[in-house]
N, C-alpha and C positions, 0 to 999 in steps of 0.2 A: 696229171699234172695239169690239163686243164680245167678241171674241177677247181683244183686249190687256184689257180689263177682268177677263174669267175667268183669263187666265193671271197677272195680279198679284193674283187673288184680292181683288178690290174688290166686295164681296158689298152693301155699302150702295149704291154707284154703281146696280150692277144693281138692285136692289131699287126703286130711284126709277123704273127703266125698264119694270118689271114691271106688265103689266094684268091686275088680279087677276080672277078668275074663280073660281066657287063658292064653297069653304071659304075663301078665300085673301081675299076680300072682309070688310074689317073688320080684318085683321092689320095691326100697326105695322111700320114700316119695317125695324125690326129681328127682328120676327119673320119678312117676307119675307126678310131675308139669311141667316138662320138655315135656313129653309127651301131658298133655293138652295144653301146652302153643301152641305146633306147630297145634294143632286140633282148634284153634281162630283165625280170622282174619277179617280184614274189608271186607265189600264187594265192588266191584267197581261199579262205577256209572250205568256202562252199564247192570251189573245183577240187581240192583235196579230197572231201569228202565223195565227191561225184565219182572221182577217178578209182580211190581204194576202198570205198564201203560200200559201192554199189552191188559190187560182185558177191559182196559178203551176205548183203540184205537180199538178193533172189537166192542165193544157198540157201537161207533159212527158212523163205518162203517154201522152197520146194521140200525142204526137210518137213517142215509143218503140213503140206500137202500129202508128202507121201508115210507120215505118223498116223494121220487122220485116215488114211485109206487102209493100211495095214491094220490099224484097229479095228476096222470094220469086219476084217475078215475071219 
């Protein structure tokens, strides 16, 4: 349900669900919504590639090394 609300950018609903801690105590619902809005952003293409394709790249390199080693046997 939270993912749906984040995708819809329904920050006022999410502000109702927040349990305020520290400096958040005493903030109004609108202030909490604004704070949550600053905490969400789109990932850049570079960040996506680094997170999801780095492991694949390393697996490919390891496989190539293994294949090269096996071909020498």
